[in-house]
C-alpha positions as CSV (number, residue, x, y, z in Angstrom):
1,M,63.5,-23.3,147.2
2,N,62.1,-19.6,148.0
3,K,58.3,-19.8,146.4
4,R,59.6,-16.0,144.9
5,I,62.7,-18.0,143.3
6,L,59.9,-20.0,142.0
7,F,58.1,-18.3,140.9
8,L,60.4,-15.5,139.2
9,I,62.4,-18.6,137.1
10,L,58.7,-19.5,136.2
11,M,57.6,-16.0,135.2
12,M,61.2,-16.0,132.8
13,A,60.2,-18.9,131.3
14,T,56.6,-18.0,130.7
15,L,58.6,-14.9,129.3
16,A,60.8,-16.4,126.7
17,V,58.6,-19.1,125.0
18,L,56.5,-16.3,124.3
19,L,58.8,-13.7,123.1
20,S,59.6,-16.9,120.8
21,A,56.5,-17.4,119.3
22,C,56.3,-13.4,119.1
23,S,59.3,-13.4,117.2
24,N,58.9,-16.9,114.7
25,G,55.3,-15.4,113.0
26,G,53.9,-18.8,112.7
27,G,57.2,-19.5,109.8
28,D,58.0,-18.5,106.2
29,P,54.7,-17.8,104.3
30,A,56.6,-18.2,100.8
31,K,57.6,-21.8,102.4
32,T,54.1,-22.7,103.3
33,V,53.1,-21.6,99.6
34,E,56.1,-23.8,98.1
35,Q,55.1,-26.7,100.3
36,Y,51.2,-26.6,99.7
37,L,52.1,-26.5,95.9
38,Q,54.4,-29.4,96.1
39,A,51.6,-31.6,98.4
40,K,49.3,-30.8,95.8
41,V,51.4,-31.8,93.2
42,E,51.6,-35.0,94.8
43,G,48.4,-35.7,96.1
44,N,49.5,-35.0,99.4
45,E,46.3,-35.7,101.7
46,K,47.6,-34.8,104.7
47,A,50.0,-32.0,103.9
48,I,47.2,-30.1,101.7
49,R,44.8,-30.7,104.8
50,Q,47.3,-29.4,107.7
51,L,48.6,-26.2,104.8
52,L,44.8,-25.6,103.3
53,C,43.1,-22.4,105.4
54,S,40.0,-23.3,107.4
55,E,38.0,-20.7,104.8
56,K,39.5,-23.5,102.0
57,E,38.4,-26.3,103.7
58,A,35.5,-26.6,101.7
59,D,37.8,-27.3,98.9
60,A,40.4,-30.1,100.2
61,F,38.8,-33.4,98.4
62,Q,39.3,-30.5,94.9
63,E,42.7,-29.8,96.1
64,I,43.9,-33.2,96.8
65,N,43.0,-34.1,93.6
66,A,43.6,-32.0,91.7
67,F,46.2,-34.0,88.9
68,T,44.6,-37.5,90.3
69,S,44.3,-37.7,86.4
70,V,47.4,-37.4,85.2
71,S,50.3,-40.1,84.6
72,G,52.7,-37.2,85.7
73,A,52.9,-34.1,87.4
74,H,56.0,-32.2,88.6
75,I,57.3,-28.7,89.4
76,E,59.8,-26.6,88.3
77,G,61.3,-23.4,88.8
78,M,59.4,-22.5,92.0
79,N,60.6,-20.0,93.6
80,C,57.9,-18.1,96.5
81,Q,59.0,-14.4,98.0
82,R,56.2,-13.0,100.0
83,V,54.9,-9.8,98.4
84,D,56.3,-7.0,101.2
85,D,54.5,-8.0,104.7
86,S,51.1,-8.7,103.0
87,D,49.7,-11.9,102.9
88,I,50.2,-12.1,99.3
89,V,53.0,-14.5,98.0
90,K,54.1,-14.7,94.9
91,C,55.7,-17.6,93.1
92,D,57.9,-18.2,89.9
93,G,57.8,-21.5,88.2
94,K,55.2,-23.5,87.1
95,I,53.5,-26.9,87.1
96,V,54.3,-29.6,84.0
97,A,51.4,-32.3,83.9
98,T,51.4,-35.2,81.6
99,Y,47.7,-36.1,79.4
100,G,48.3,-38.8,78.2
101,K,51.3,-37.8,75.7
102,E,50.8,-34.9,75.9
103,D,51.9,-31.9,78.8
104,T,50.4,-28.8,80.3
105,V,51.6,-26.1,81.2
106,F,50.4,-24.3,84.5
107,P,52.3,-21.3,85.4
108,L,52.4,-20.6,88.9
109,T,51.3,-17.3,90.1
110,A,50.4,-14.9,93.3
111,Y,49.0,-17.2,96.3
112,R,46.8,-15.7,99.5
113,V,47.9,-16.6,103.1
114,V,47.0,-16.3,106.6
115,Q,47.6,-16.8,109.9
116,E,45.4,-19.2,111.9
117,D,46.6,-20.6,115.4
118,G,49.9,-19.5,114.7
119,E,50.9,-20.8,111.2
120,W,50.6,-19.4,108.2
121,K,48.1,-21.1,106.1
122,W,47.3,-21.1,102.6
123,C,44.3,-19.8,101.1
124,G,43.8,-19.2,97.5
125,E,44.9,-18.0,94.6
126,A,45.0,-14.1,94.4
127,P,45.4,-10.9,91.9
128,V,49.0,-10.5,91.3
129,P,51.0,-7.9,92.4
């Protein structure tokens, strides 16, 4: 095969990969927040570490163990939406945690997300817009 044709094919393939990466934008930030909150309720260390932004890595132990002292925790009515094109995701719903025989409700709120290495990461609570 001619070197020139091979070069053009390689350049077109590279361009296609770059364009698909740009259009993806690292996924859906609202989905990232939903996955993070679910992992937190489940105490899923691997998922939490994958979804946590680098700024919050020092808080990983606290995030992983947030619901370990409860006899049960689950999320009800979770619906998260990105606020315009901002770095804020607002969620409706609640986390219900059972301590002994008593339920405690933690309303979902707004969360900050950042892109790191082309992926959205959860980066803590944010003021509700």
